[in-house]
TORTI-207573 format. One record per residue (C-alpha): residue number from 1; residue in three letters; x, y, z. Coordinates in steps of 0.25 Angstrom, whole numbers, plus 2048, in hexadecimal, padded with zeros to 3 digits. Example, Ala and Ser with C-alpha at 12.3 -4.5 7.8 and 13.67 -1.06 7.14 Angstrom:
<rs>
   num   residu     x     y     z
     1      Ala   831   7EE   81F
     2      Ser   837   7FC   81D
</rs>
This chain:
<rs>
   num   residu     x     y     z
     1      Met   AA6   DB4   4AB
     2      Phe   AA7   DC3   4A4
     3      Glu   AAA   DCB   4B0
     4      Lys   AB7   DD5   4AF
     5      Thr   AC3   DCF   4B5
     6      Leu   ACE   DDB   4B8
     7      Thr   AD7   DDB   4A9
     8      Asp   AC9   DDE   4A5
     9      Leu   AC7   DE9   4AE
    10      Ile   AD3   DF0   4AC
    11      Gln   AD1   DEE   49C
    12      Gly   AC4   DF5   49C
    13      Leu   ACA   E00   4A4
    14      Arg   AD6   E02   49A
    15      Ala   ACB   E02   48F
    16      Asn   AC3   E0C   498
    17      Lys   ACC   E17   49A
    18      Arg   AC0   E22   496
    19      Asn   AB5   E1D   49F
    20      Glu   ABD   E15   4A9
    21      Ala   AB5   E1B   4B5
    22      Glu   AA8   E13   4AE
    23      Tyr   AAE   E07   4AB
    24      Ile   AB5   E06   4B8
    25      Gln   AA6   E08   4BE
    26      Arg   AA1   DFE   4B5
    27      Ser   AAB   DF4   4B9
    28      Leu   AAB   DF8   4C9
    29      Ser   A9A   DF4   4C7
    30      Glu   A9F   DE5   4C1
    31      Ile   AA9   DE3   4CD
    32      Gln   AA0   DE7   4D7
    33      Arg   A97   DDB   4D1
    34      Glu   AA1   DD0   4CE
    35      Val   AA6   DD3   4DD
    36      Gln   A97   DCF   4E2
    37      Leu   A99   DC2   4DB
    38      Ser   A9B   DB3   4E1
    39      Asp   AA7   DB0   4D8
    40      Met   AB2   DB2   4DF
    41      His   ABA   DB3   4D2
    42      Gln   AB2   DBE   4CD
    43      Lys   AB2   DC8   4DA
    44      Ser   AC2   DC6   4DB
    45      Val   AC2   DCC   4CB
    46      Ala   ABB   DD5   4D1
    47      Val   AC3   DD9   4DC
    48      Asp   ACE   DDB   4D2
    49      Lys   AC7   DE3   4CB
    50      Ile   AC3   DEC   4D6
    51      Asn   AD1   DEB   4DC
    52      Tyr   AD6   DF0   4CF
    53      Leu   ACB   DFD   4CF
    54      His   ACF   E00   4DE
    55      Met   ADE   E01   4D8
    56      Leu   AD8   E0A   4CE
    57      Gly   AD2   E13   4DA
    58      Tyr   AC3   E0D   4DA
    59      Asp   ABF   E0A   4E8
    60      Met   ABC   DFB   4EB
    61      Asn   ABA   DFA   4FA
    62      Trp   AAA   DF6   4F6
    63      Ala   AB1   DE9   4F1
    64      Asn   AB9   DE6   4FF
    65      Phe   AB1   DDB   504
    66      Asn   AB0   DD3   4F7
    67      Val   AC2   DD5   4F5
    68      Val   AC0   DCE   503
    69      Glu   AB5   DC4   4FB
    70      Val   AC3   DC0   4F2
    71      Met   ACD   DC0   4FC
    72      Ala   AC6   DB6   501
    73      Ser   AC5   DAE   4F7
    74      Pro   ACA   D9E   4F5
    75      Arg   AD2   DA1   4E8
    76      Phe   AE1   DA7   4E9
    77      Gly   ADF   DB1   4DD
    78      Glu   AD2   DB6   4E1
    79      Lys   AD6   DB7   4F1
    80      Arg   AE2   DC1   4EB
    81      Ser   ADA   DCB   4E2
    82      Gly   AD0   DCD   4F0
    83      Tyr   ADF   DCE   4F7
    84      Leu   AE5   DD8   4EB
    85      Ala   AD8   DE0   4EE
    86      Ala   AD7   DE2   4FE
    87      Met   AE7   DE6   4FD
    88      Gln   AE3   DF1   4F2
    89      Ser   AD5   DF5   4F9
    90      Phe   AD4   DF3   507
    91      His   AD8   DFC   512
    92      Gln   AD8   DFD   521
    93      Asp   AC9   E01   523
    94      Thr   AC4   DF8   519
    95      Asp   AB9   DEF   51F
    96      Val   ABB   DE2   519
    97      Leu   AC8   DDF   51E
    98      Met   AC3   DD8   52B
    99      Leu   ABD   DCF   522
   100      Thr   ACA   DCA   51D
   101      Thr   AD2   DC6   52B
   102      Asn   ACD   DB5   529
   103      Leu   ACE   DB6   51A
   104      Ile   ADF   DBB   51B
   105      Arg   AE0   DB1   526
   106      Lys   ADC   DA6   51F
   107      Asp   AE4   DAC   512
   108      Leu   AF1   DAC   51B
   109      Ala   AEE   D9D   520
   110      Ser   AED   D98   511
   111      Ala   AF7   D8E   50C
   112      Asn   AF7   D97   500
   113      Ile   B02   D9E   500
   114      Met   AFD   DA8   4F6
   115      Glu   AEF   DAA   4FD
   116      Val   AFA   DAD   50A
   117      Ser   B00   DB6   501
   118      Val   AF6   DC0   4FC
   119      Ala   AF0   DBF   50D
   120      Leu   AFC   DC4   512
   121      Asp   AFD   DD0   505
   122      Gly   AEF   DD3   508
   123      Leu   AEF   DD4   517
   124      Ala   AFC   DDC   517
   125      Gln   AF4   DE8   50F
   126      Val   AE6   DE7   515
   127      Ala   AEB   DE4   524
   128      Thr   AE4   DEA   52E
   129      His   AE6   DEB   53C
   130      Glu   ADB   DE3   53E
   131      Leu   AE0   DD9   535
   132      Ala   AEF   DD8   539
   133      Gln   AEA   DD6   546
   134      Asp   AE4   DCA   542
   135      Leu   AEB   DC4   538
   136      Phe   AF8   DC6   53C
   137      Asp   AFA   DBA   543
   138      Asp   AF7   DB4   538
   139      Val   B02   DBD   530
   140      Leu   B0E   DB9   539
   141      Ala   B09   DA9   536
   142      Val   B0B   DAA   528
   143      Met   B1B   DB1   52B
   144      Gly   B1E   DA1   52D
   145      His   B18   D9C   521
   146      Val   B21   D93   517
   147      Arg   B22   D9B   50C
   148      Pro   B2B   DA7   50B
   149      Tyr   B22   DAD   504
   150      Ile   B17   DAF   50E
   151      Arg   B21   DB1   519
   152      Lys   B24   DC0   510
   153      Lys   B18   DC2   50E
   154      Ala   B11   DBE   51E
   155      Leu   B20   DCA   523
   156      Val   B1B   DD4   51A
   157      Cys   B0D   DD2   51E
   158      Ala   B0E   DD0   52E
   159      Cys   B16   DDF   52C
   160      Arg   B0B   DE6   526
   161      Leu   AFF   DDF   531
   162      Val   B0B   DE6   53D
   163      Gly   B0A   DF3   535
   164      Arg   AF9   DF0   539
   165      Tyr   AFA   DE6   544
   166      Ala   B07   DED   54D
   167      Glu   B03   DE3   558
   168      Gly   B08   DD8   550
   169      Leu   B17   DDE   54F
   170      Ser   B1B   DD6   55C
   171      Ala   B16   DC9   555
   172      Phe   B1B   DCB   547
   173      Val   B2C   DD0   54B
   174      Pro   B31   DC0   550
   175      Leu   B2B   DBC   543
   176      Leu   B2F   DC5   53A
   177      Lys   B40   DC3   542
   178      Asp   B3D   DB4   53E
   179      Arg   B3C   DB9   52F
   180      Leu   B48   DBE   52E
   181      Asp   B4E   DB0   532
   182      Asp   B45   DAB   525
   183      Pro   B4B   DA1   51C
   184      Asp   B46   DA8   510
   185      Pro   B4E   DB5   50B
   186      Thr   B40   DBB   508
   187      Val   B39   DBB   515
   188      Val   B46   DC0   51C
   189      Ala   B45   DCC   512
   190      Ala   B36   DCE   515
   191      Ala   B39   DCD   523
   192      Val   B43   DD8   523
   193      Ser   B3A   DE2   51B
   194      Val   B30   DE0   526
   195      Val   B38   DE2   532
   196      Cys   B3F   DEF   528
   197      Glu   B30   DF4   527
   198      Leu   B2C   DF2   536
   199      Ala   B39   DF5   53B
   200      Arg   B38   E04   534
   201      Thr   B2F   E0A   53F
   202      Asp   B33   E01   54C
   203      Pro   B41   DFD   54A
   204      Arg   B43   DF9   558
   205      Ser   B3A   DF0   558
   206      Tyr   B43   DE7   54F
   207      Leu   B50   DE9   555
   208      Ser   B4E   DDA   558
   209      Leu   B51   DD6   548
   210      Ala   B5E   DDD   546
   211      Pro   B65   DCF   54A
   212      Lys   B5F   DC9   53F
   213      Leu   B5F   DD6   535
   214      Tyr   B6D   DD6   536
   215      Arg   B70   DC6   536
   216      Leu   B65   DC9   527
   217      Leu   B6F   DD8   524
   218      Thr   B7C   DCE   524
   219      Thr   B77   DC3   51B
   220      Ser   B6E   DC6   511
   221      Ala   B72   DCB   505
   222      Asn   B62   DD1   500
   223      Asn   B67   DDF   4FF
   224      Trp   B57   DE3   500
   225      Met   B54   DDB   50C
   226      Leu   B62   DE1   512
   227      Ile   B5F   DEF   511
   228      Lys   B51   DED   517
   229      Ile   B5A   DE7   524
   230      Val   B66   DF5   522
   231      Lys   B59   DFD   524
   232      Leu   B54   DF6   530
   233      Phe   B63   DF7   536
   234      Ala   B61   E05   532
   235      Trp   B56   E05   53C
   236      Leu   B5A   DFE   546
   237      Thr   B68   E03   548
   238      Pro   B64   E0F   551
   239      Ile   B5D   E09   55B
   240      Glu   B66   DFE   55C
   241      Pro   B75   E04   55A
   242      Arg   B7E   DF8   55D
   243      Leu   B78   DF2   54F
   244      Ala   B81   DFE   549
   245      Lys   B8C   DF6   54B
   246      Lys   B88   DEA   547
   247      Leu   B82   DEF   53B
   248      His   B91   DF7   536
   249      Ala   B95   DE8   52F
   250      Pro   B8A   DE3   527
   251      Leu   B88   DF3   522
   252      Ser   B93   DF8   51F
   253      His   B95   DEA   516
   254      Leu   B88   DEC   50E
   255      Val   B8E   DFB   50C
   256      Ser   B9B   DF6   506
   257      Thr   B94   DEB   4FD
   258      Thr   B88   DEC   4F9
   259      Thr   B83   DF2   4EB
   260      Ala   B76   DF4   4EF
   261      Met   B72   E01   4F1
   262      Ser   B67   E00   4F9
   263      Leu   B6F   DF9   501
   264      Leu   B79   E00   502
   265      Tyr   B72   E0C   506
   266      Glu   B69   E07   510
   267      Cys   B77   E02   517
   268      Ile   B7D   E0E   518
   269      Asn   B6D   E15   51C
   270      Thr   B6E   E09   527
   271      Ala   B7E   E0C   52B
   272      Val   B7B   E1C   52D
   273      Ala   B6E   E1C   533
   274      Gly   B72   E12   53D
   275      Asn   B80   E18   540
   276      Ile   B87   E0C   53B
   277      Ile   B92   E15   535
   278      Asp   B96   E19   543
   279      Val   B99   E0C   545
   280      Gln   BAA   E0A   547
   281      Leu   BA9   DFE   540
   282      Pro   BB3   E00   531
   283      Ala   BAC   DFC   524
   284      Val   BB0   DF5   518
   285      Asp   BAD   DFA   50B
   286      Ser   BAE   DF2   4FE
   287      Val   BBB   DF4   4FC
   288      Gly   BBF   DEC   50A
   289      Arg   BC3   DFC   50F
   290      Glu   BC1   DFD   51D
   291      Met   BB9   E0C   51F
   292      Asp   BAF   E11   528
   293      Phe   BA0   E0C   526
   294      Ala   B9C   E1C   525
   295      Ser   BA6   E1F   51A
   296      Leu   BA1   E12   513
   297      Cys   B92   E16   513
   298      Ala   B97   E26   50D
   299      Arg   B9E   E1E   501
   300      Lys   B93   E15   4FF
   301      Leu   B89   E21   4FE
   302      Glu   B8F   E28   4F3
   303      Gln   B8C   E1C   4EA
   304      Phe   B7C   E22   4ED
   305      Tyr   B7D   E31   4ED
   306      Glu   B86   E2F   4DF
   307      Ser   B7E   E26   4D9
   308      Arg   B74   E2B   4CC
   309      Asp   B68   E24   4D4
   310      His   B62   E2E   4DC
   311      Asn   B5C   E26   4E5
   312      Leu   B6A   E21   4EA
   313      Arg   B6E   E30   4E8
   314      Tyr   B63   E34   4F1
   315      Val   B66   E29   4FF
   316      Gly   B73   E29   4FD
   317      Leu   B72   E39   500
   318      Val   B6A   E35   50B
   319      Thr   B71   E2D   511
   320      Leu   B7D   E35   510
   321      Ala   B76   E40   517
   322      Gln   B73   E35   524
   323      Leu   B82   E32   523
   324      Gln   B87   E40   521
   325      Ala   B80   E43   52E
   326      Arg   B87   E38   536
   327      Arg   B94   E39   52F
   328      Pro   B98   E47   528
   329      Glu   BA5   E45   525
   330      Leu   BA3   E39   51B
   331      Val   B97   E41   513
   332      Ala   BA1   E4D   510
   333      Ala   BA8   E46   508
   334      His   B9D   E45   4FE
   335      Tyr   B9A   E53   4FD
   336      Asn   B9C   E54   4F0
   337      Thr   B95   E49   4E9
   338      Ile   B87   E50   4F4
   339      Met   B88   E5D   4EE
   340      Arg   B86   E56   4DF
   341      Cys   B7B   E51   4E5
   342      Leu   B74   E5F   4E7
   343      Asp   B75   E60   4D7
   344      Asp   B6D   E53   4D7
   345      Pro   B5E   E53   4CE
   346      Asp   B55   E4E   4D8
   347      Met   B54   E55   4E3
   348      Ser   B51   E4A   4EB
   349      Ile   B62   E47   4EB
   350      Arg   B63   E59   4EB
   351      Met   B5D   E57   4FA
   352      Arg   B64   E4B   4FF
   353      Ala   B72   E52   4FB
   354      Ile   B6F   E5F   502
   355      Glu   B6A   E57   50E
   356      Ala   B77   E51   50D
   357      Ile   B80   E5B   508
   358      Ser   B7C   E65   513
   359      Gly   B80   E5C   51F
   360      Met   B8E   E5A   516
   361      Ala   B8F   E6A   518
   362      Thr   B9C   E6F   51F
   363      Arg   BA5   E7D   51D
   364      Lys   BAB   E76   513
   365      Thr   B9E   E73   509
   366      Leu   B95   E7E   50E
   367      Val   B96   E89   505
   368      Pro   B96   E81   4F7
   369      Thr   B8B   E77   4FE
   370      Val   B82   E84   4FF
   371      Lys   B86   E8A   4F2
   372      Arg   B82   E7D   4EC
   373      Leu   B75   E7E   4F1
   374      Met   B73   E8C   4EE
   375      Ser   B76   E8C   4DF
   376      Gln   B6B   E80   4DE
   377      Leu   B61   E8A   4E6
   378      Val   B67   E95   4DC
   379      Leu   B65   E8D   4CF
   380      Ser   B58   E89   4D0
   381      Asn   B4D   E90   4CA
   382      Thr   B46   E92   4DA
   383      Val   B4E   E9F   4DF
   384      Ala   B44   EA5   4E9
   385      Leu   B48   EB3   4E5
   386      Gln   B55   EB9   4DE
   387      Pro   B5B   EC5   4E4
   388      Asn   B5A   ED3   4DD
   389      Ser   B61   ED5   4CD
   390      Cys   B66   EC6   4CF
   391      Ala   B6E   EC1   4C3
   392      Glu   B69   EB5   4BC
   393      Leu   B71   EA8   4BB
   394      Asn   B77   EA3   4AF
   395      Val   B79   E95   4AD
   396      Glu   B84   E91   4A2
   397      Ser   B8E   E8A   4A5
   398      Glu   B92   E7C   4AB
   399      Thr   B92   E81   4BA
   400      Leu   B89   E8E   4BD
   401      Asp   B91   E9A   4C4
   402      Leu   B86   EA1   4CB
   403      Pro   B8B   EB0   4D0
   404      Leu   B7E   EB1   4D7
   405      Leu   B81   EBF   4D6
   406      Asp   B77   ECD   4D5
   407      Ala   B79   EDA   4D0
   408      Ala   B7D   EDE   4DF
   409      Gly   B87   ED4   4E3
   410      Ala   B83   EC5   4E6
   411      Ser   B76   EBE   4E5
   412      Leu   B7A   EB2   4EE
   413      Val   B83   EB8   4F9
   414      Ser   B88   EAA   4FC
   415      Ala   B8C   EA5   4EE
   416      Gln   B99   EAC   4F1
   417      Gly   B9C   EAE   4E0
   418      Thr   B95   EA2   4DA
   419      Ile   B8E   E96   4DB
   420      Val   B93   E8B   4D2
   421      Ser   B89   E7E   4D1
   422      Pro   B89   E74   4C5
   423      Lys   B7F   E78   4BA
   424      Ile   B73   E6F   4BA
   425      Asp   B64   E72   4BC
   426      Val   B61   E72   4CA
   427      Ser   B53   E79   4CA
   428      Asp   B4A   E6D   4CA
   429      Val   B51   E69   4D8
   430      Ala   B54   E77   4DE
   431      Asp   B46   E7E   4DA
   432      Asn   B40   E73   4E5
   433      Pro   B3D   E7A   4F3
   434      Glu   B40   E6D   4FA
   435      Tyr   B4E   E6E   4F3
   436      Arg   B50   E7B   4F5
   437      Leu   B4C   E7B   504
   438      Ala   B56   E6F   506
   439      Ala   B61   E78   500
   440      Ile   B60   E84   508
   441      Asp   B5C   E7B   515
   442      Ala   B6A   E74   512
   443      Ile   B72   E82   510
   444      Ile   B6C   E87   51D
   445      Asp   B70   E7C   524
   446      Met   B7C   E79   51F
   447      Cys   B80   E89   521
   448      Ser   B7A   E87   52F
   449      Arg   B7D   E79   534
   450      Gln   B83   E79   543
   451      Ser   B82   E87   546
   452      Tyr   B8A   E8C   537
   453      Ala   B95   E81   539
   454      Asn   B96   E82   52A
   455      Thr   B96   E8E   527
   456      Ser   BA3   E98   527
   457      Asp   B9E   EA2   51D
   458      Phe   B91   EA9   526
   459      Glu   B91   EB5   51C
   460      Trp   B8D   EAA   510
   461      Tyr   B83   EA4   519
   462      Val   B7B   EAE   51B
   463      Ala   B7E   EB3   50A
   464      Thr   B78   EA4   50A
   465      Leu   B6D   EA6   512
   466      Ala   B6A   EB2   50A
   467      Asp   B6B   EAE   4FD
   468      Leu   B63   EA1   500
   469      Val   B57   EAA   501
   470      Tyr   B56   EAE   4F2
   471      Ile   B5A   EA0   4EE
   472      Ala   B52   E98   4F6
   473      Gly   B45   E96   4EE
   474      Val   B3E   E91   4FA
   475      Asp   B38   E99   508
   476      Val   B46   E97   510
   477      Gly   B45   EA5   518
   478      Leu   B43   EA0   525
   479      Arg   B4E   E97   525
   480      Leu   B56   EA2   51E
   481      Ser   B54   EAD   527
   482      Glu   B57   EA2   532
   483      Arg   B64   E9F   52E
   484      Leu   B67   EAC   52B
   485      Leu   B63   EB2   53A
   486      Asp   B6A   EA7   53E
   487      Val   B77   EA8   538
   488      Thr   B77   EB7   53A
   489      Val   B74   EB7   54A
   490      Arg   B7F   EAC   54D
   491      Val   B8C   EAF   546
   492      Arg   B8F   EC0   548
   493      Gln   B98   EC1   53B
   494      Val   B8C   EC0   531
   495      Arg   B83   ECA   536
   496      Ala   B8B   ED3   52D
   497      Phe   B88   ECC   521
   498      Ser   B79   EC8   525
   499      Ile   B75   ED8   526
   500      Lys   B7B   ED7   518
   501      Met   B74   ECC   512
   502      Ala   B66   ED0   51A
   503      Arg   B68   EDE   512
   504      Arg   B69   ED7   506
   505      Leu   B5C   ECF   508
   506      Leu   B55   EDA   50D
   507      Ser   B59   EE4   503
   508      Asp   B54   ED8   4F6
   509      Ser   B45   EDE   4F5
   510      Cys   B40   ED2   4EC
   511      Leu   B46   ECB   4F7
   512      Val   B3C   ED3   501
   513      Asp   B31   ED5   4F9
   514      Arg   B30   EC6   4F7
   515      Ser   B31   EC3   505
   516      Cys   B28   ECC   50A
   517      Ser   B1E   EC5   4FF
   518      Asp   B1F   EB8   502
   519      Gly   B27   EB6   50D
   520      Thr   B32   EAC   508
   521      Asn   B3E   EB4   50E
   522      Ser   B37   EBC   519
   523      Pro   B3F   EB7   524
   524      Val   B4C   EB9   51D
   525      Leu   B49   EC6   51B
   526      Ser   B45   EC8   52A
   527      Thr   B51   EC2   52F
   528      Ser   B59   ECB   526
   529      Ala   B51   ED7   52C
   530      Tyr   B56   ED2   53A
   531      Ile   B63   ED2   537
   532      Leu   B63   EDE   530
   533      Gly   B5D   EE3   53C
   534      Glu   B65   EDB   547
   535      Tyr   B72   EDE   542
   536      Cys   B71   EEC   53B
   537      Met   B7B   EF1   542
   538      Leu   B86   EE7   53C
   539      Gln   B85   EF0   52D
   540      Pro   B85   EFC   52A
   541      Ser   B75   F01   52C
   542      Ser   B6F   F07   520
   543      Ala   B62   F0D   51F
   544      Glu   B5D   F04   513
   545      Asp   B5C   EF9   51D
   546      Ile   B51   F00   524
   547      Gly   B4A   EFF   518
   548      Leu   B4C   EEF   515
   549      Leu   B48   EED   522
   550      Leu   B3A   EF4   51D
   551      Pro   B37   EED   511
   552      Ser   B2A   EF0   50B
   553      Gly   B23   EE1   50C
   554      Leu   B27   EE0   51A
   555      Ser   B18   EE0   520
   556      Lys   B16   ED4   517
   557      Leu   B22   ECC   51F
   558      Ser   B1C   EC4   52C
   559      Asp   B1B   ECD   53A
   560      Glu   B28   EC8   53F
   561      Gln   B31   ECA   533
   562      Gln   B2A   ED8   533
   563      Ala   B30   EDB   541
   564      Val   B3C   ED6   53E
   565      Phe   B3E   EE0   532
   566      Val   B39   EEB   53B
   567      Gln   B41   EE7   546
   568      Ala   B4E   EE8   53D
   569      Ala   B4A   EF5   537
   570      Met   B4C   EFB   545
   571      Lys   B58   EF6   547
   572      Val   B5D   EFA   53B
   573      Tyr   B58   F09   53C
   574      Ala   B5E   F0A   549
   575      Asn   B6B   F06   543
   576      Trp   B69   F0F   539
   577      Leu   B68   F18   542
   578      Lys   B73   F17   548
   579      Asp   B7D   F17   53E
   580      Val   B7A   F25   537
   581      Ser   B77   F2B   545
   582      Gly   B86   F29   546
   583      Tyr   B89   F35   53A
   584      Trp   B7C   F3E   53A
   585      Asn   B7C   F47   530
   586      Pro   B71   F4E   52A
   587      Glu   B71   F44   51E
   588      Ile   B6F   F37   528
   589      Trp   B65   F40   52F
   590      Glu   B5D   F41   522
   591      Leu   B60   F34   520
   592      Val   B5A   F2E   52F
   593      Arg   B4D   F36   52C
   594      Ser   B4B   F2F   520
   595      Val   B4D   F21   522
   596      Thr   B46   F23   531
   597      Ser   B39   F2A   528
   598      Ser   B39   F20   51D
   599      Thr   B3B   F14   528
   600      Gln   B2E   F19   52F
   601      His   B26   F1C   521
   602      Thr   B2C   F0C   51E
   603      Leu   B25   F07   52B
   604      Ser   B1B   F0F   528
   605      Ser   B16   F09   51B
   606      Leu   B19   EFB   51F
   607      Phe   B13   EF7   52D
   608      Met   B08   F04   52E
   609      Gly   B02   F07   522
   610      Asn   AF6   EFF   525
   611      Ala   AF3   F00   531
   612      Cys   AE6   EF7   530
   613      Val   AF2   EEB   533
   614      Ala   AF6   EE9   542
   615      Leu   B05   EE7   543
   616      Pro   B0B   ED8   54A
   617      Leu   B11   EDD   558
   618      Gln   B1F   EDA   554
   619      Val   B1F   EE2   547
   620      Ala   B18   EEE   54E
   621      Ser   B20   EED   55B
   622      Arg   B2C   EF0   552
   623      Leu   B24   EFB   548
   624      Arg   B22   F02   555
   625      Met   B31   F03   55A
   626      Phe   B36   F05   54B
   627      Ala   B2C   F11   549
   628      Glu   B2F   F17   556
   629      Ile   B3F   F16   554
   630      Leu   B3D   F1E   545
   631      Lys   B32   F28   54D
   632      Thr   B3E   F2A   556
   633      Val   B49   F2D   54C
   634      Ser   B3F   F34   544
   635      Leu   B3E   F3E   54F
   636      Ala   B4C   F3D   553
   637      Thr   B52   F41   547
   638      Ser   B46   F4B   542
   639      Asn   B52   F58   543
   640      Leu   B60   F57   53F
   641      Gly   B69   F56   54B
   642      Asp   B78   F57   54C
   643      Ser   B7A   F49   550
   644      Ala   B6F   F3C   54E
   645      Pro   B64   F3B   558
   646      Pro   B6A   F32   565
   647      Val   B5D   F27   561
   648      Cys   B63   F24   554
   649      Ala   B70   F20   559
   650      Glu   B68   F18   564
   651      Leu   B5E   F11   55E
   652      Gln   B67   F07   559
   653      Tyr   B69   F00   569
   654      Leu   B5A   EFD   569
   655      Phe   B5E   EF1   561
   656      Ser   B6C   EEF   562
   657      Ala   B6F   EF2   571
   658      Tyr   B72   EE3   574
   659      Glu   B76   ED9   56B
   660      Leu   B6D   ECC   56B
   661      Asn   B74   EBF   569
   662      Pro   B70   EB3   564
   663      Val   B6D   EA9   56E
   664      Ser   B6A   E9B   56E
   665      Ala   B5D   E94   571
   666      Ala   B65   E89   57B
   667      Ala   B6D   E95   582
   668      Gln   B64   E99   58B
   669      Gly   B65   E89   592
   670      Lys   B74   E8C   593
   671      Val   B72   E98   59D
   672      Pro   B74   E93   5AB
   673      Val   B6A   E96   5B4
   674      Pro   B6F   E9F   5C0
   675      Glu   B72   E99   5CE
   676      Asp   B6A   EA2   5D6
   677      Leu   B5F   EA2   5CC
   678      Asp   B50   EA0   5D4
   679      Leu   B45   E9E   5CB
   680      Asp   B3B   E9B   5D5
   681      Thr   B3D   EA5   5DE
   682      Tyr   B35   EB2   5DF
   683      Ile   B3C   EBF   5D9
   684      Gly   B31   EC7   5E1
   685      Glu   B23   EC6   5E8
   686      Pro   B1D   EBA   5E3
   687      Ile   B10   EBE   5DC
   688      Pro   B03   EBB   5E3
   689      Asp   AFC   EB1   5DC
   690      Thr   AEE   EB8   5DB
   691      Thr   AE7   EAD   5D3
   692      His   ADE   EA7   5DD
   693      Lys   ADB   EB2   5E4
   694      Val   AD1   EBE   5E5
   695      Met   AD5   ECA   5E1
   696      Pro   ACD   ED6   5EC
   697      Pro   AC5   EDF   5E8
   698      Pro   ACA   EEC   5E2
   699      Ser   ACA   EFA   5EB
   700      Pro   ABF   F02   5E7
   701      Ala   ACA   F0D   5E3
   702      Ser   ACE   F03   5D7
   703      Arg   ABF   EFF   5D2
   704      Pro   ABB   F07   5C6
   705      Ser   AB2   F12   5C6
   706      Arg   AA4   F0D   5C4
   707      Ala   A9E   F19   5BE
   708      Lys   AAA   F19   5B1
   709      Asp   AA7   F09   5AF
   710      Pro   A9C   F07   5A5
   711      Phe   A9D   EF7   5AB
   712      Ile   A9C   EF9   5B8
   713      Leu   A8D   EF9   5BE
   714      Pro   A89   F06   5C8
   715      Ser   A8A   F05   5D6
   716      Val   A7B   F00   5DD
   717      Asp   A7C   F0E   5E0
   718      Asp   A7A   F16   5D4
   719      Ile   A71   F0E   5CF
   720      Pro   A63   F17   5CD
   721      Met   A56   F12   5D7
   722      Val   A4A   F14   5D0
   723      Ala   A3D   F13   5D9
   724      Leu   A32   F08   5D4
   725      Gln   A23   F0B   5D7
   726      Leu   A1D   EFF   5DD
   727      Asp   A10   F04   5DF
   728      Ser   A0F   F04   5CF
   729      Pro   A08   EF8   5C8
   730      Val   A11   EF1   5BF
   731      His   A0C   EEF   5B0
   732      Ala   A12   EE0   5AC
   733      His   A14   EE0   59C
   734      Lys   A0B   ED4   596
   735      Pro   A14   ECB   58B
   736      Arg   A0F   ED1   57B
   737      Lys   A07   EC6   575
   738      Thr   A0C   EBF   566
   739      Lys   A02   EBB   55D
   740      Lys   A05   EAF   558
   741      Lys   A06   EAE   54A
   742      Ser   9FC   EA5   543
</rs>
């Protein structure tokens, strides 16, 4: 009569905060004694206490059998305690679950609806495959209970059992279909919720329920049930396209009249996902005007992304991006609104705004959009690398006038003078690496989409890529290098400007040193080196370019990148020799000798300083070729002549005799096969198959000399003969006896 109740246990825990572990151990000892008592009331109180301690993290598997005993109590209060403890602690591997089959079946058939209710709740939580198989028919029988309260719980319990026992789905669907016609609206709502949950993985199996779901869509006033029905039709419409025309009228009516934002969102999302907006039928707005359904959805979406609720703004931008993929002309009218969302302090809204604004880019909006995104990258605290002598940015007025100029001209060439952005604190979001990656990807995608359909000024685009190297703040070197190389190869008119940008990047010692040390922008530098070497004849040549292509940290780059730099240096050197050979004089002769000697010394210090390190094949082959070229030029210019040696003017043809144009990956498939081409007939005599034939022995003349080969035994005739004396006695040696150790 003096046992502790659950209330006493909780009060004791609060009173013993300093020695809580000791108090819990004493309580567990008391509980272990109490669960062994024959008094079911005391046992149920002990189960309540151990269940509470289990929620605090203490193990109660040792009391599983006692929990089953309490579940079998005839008193509902005690039975409820047992079911609650089972739902909290039992799992799929609990061994005592096999003892609960008949117990739960008895409770499901009880006349007390509270016992049926608690049995349904407990079975839904602890069901295993065996339990679901044994009790599935009992749960289906309860679905016809006279009480709506039990019918609702039976629907939900059967849904959970189907997840464990998939074979029961065929028997469950007809009963579920009948519950959609239940006279009680709460049971109908539960049935719709169950259908929505099951159709998430296999909507085709529930296509037969579409007529009843359509009736509920047009007659029900329960917004929460309408939301689930509309979501169901979003999954069913792609399977059955004829539903789109049928759903056009009820969905357009809901979009025009409903004030519930959650229902409005689901209706618009279903109309977009199910291609209902493409149905050629008029929709009527809230004031009775006929208009296109897609235009009505786009207008209603303004309520979302202009709302102060961040959740509504987020889902509005997500749906707008989906609508933009199907009807871009409708979304273009909301350009200014989406641009304002780029300055939202919530990063998730900014990410969705970037996704939407990227799809809205046109020739007219491309440059302003890129400037806005780049201004956010510049204004943040995360700037990967400032150009040499970059000026400080001052924030003084309501708008930020950022000249972005350095002492040499412009650190951001793509800015074209200024970038104007609202005076806001963008560093919190713009410093996030995920956001910076999304912004840079959006810039690249907008500019290069559909083979640069939106780009009219390719020099501006190349300058933008060069500027992103400095302001990215994240590792996007590979992406930038791919785009820089692609636009340079595709667009002939921009190659000369690409050479200028390549020189700008390679001449920035800070950028080169950092890229060689951490490899962040090394792909951009190797691409710049390739451009400078491949198209060097388009710009006036300079001996300084050779030094740019052989930086001191070149050996720290990857093997492929080193090979690109060495190859580019060869091409630039050969092109420079051809240019200077046209106006040969003693000063030019001295310059050629000096540049050749310094280049030889640079190559020696970069690659031949450590003889123990083996050079990769792709680097060694190009390095050997470059060294031979330098040696040949040095010998040819050893003496001053009246004209330049022929080798100086002819070296360039090693690299530029033929121009390599870009070829599409699918170009080979478009080349027709000649009609007279026979790939099955041998061009010459067929090669004999000697796989299974015995080769004839070699001729004596082809045999190697036995006298000179130490690995071939001499001939028998060459072995000296020794005469044996057979008449002399032979003495056999006896084995030596060993003494045994004592």
